[in-house]
Residue, then its C-alpha position, 0 to 999 in steps of 0.5 A: m500500500k502506498h499510504l501509511v496505515t496507523l498501527d491500529g489499522r483504523y486510518i490511512v494517512v493521505r497528504r498528512r490527514l487521517w482517513r478512516i479505513a473501511s470496516p474490516d467486517l466487510e467481505e473482500d468482494e463486497k468491499s471491492k464492489l463498494v469501492k468501485q461504486l464510490m469511484a463511479t459516484r466521484r466520477a459522476v460528481r466530476n462530470a456534473k461539475a463539468s456540465a454545470d448541472l447543479d441537480a446532477q451535482r447534488a445527486a452525485h454528491r448524495a451518491v458519494e455520501d451513500a457509498k462512503r456510508a456503505l464502506a463505513s468511512g462516512a458512518p459512525v466508527w466501526w471499532k468498539d473500544g472507545p477512541p474518538d473518530l479522528n477522520r480527516y484530522v491532520a495526523k500531527n494534531t492527533p494521538y498518532a503525532e509521534w508515530y507519524t512524525a517518526i515515519a515521515r522523517s524516516r521516509h524523508k531520509e530515504v528520498 
């Protein structure tokens, strides 16, 4: 995987932000289907913006949110041990800061 994954497996880091990983309870084939659906809905948003069709944009944005909820990345957290949801937080401003800083430094040295 090209993105960093937190040690607890809850988030990936993209452009320094945490993004919640899909629920591990999803079967791989179901997850694959939902990811394809999400990508298709994001393309629909792009196409609607390009055509300046506001109704299509609204519908496409709703479809993106529905697909994200199905993947559990836009729904309540899937873990049950209590930590808060840090989805979209900048990694250095979270309890993952020390881990992230160490990984980022080591990756920078490799370049």
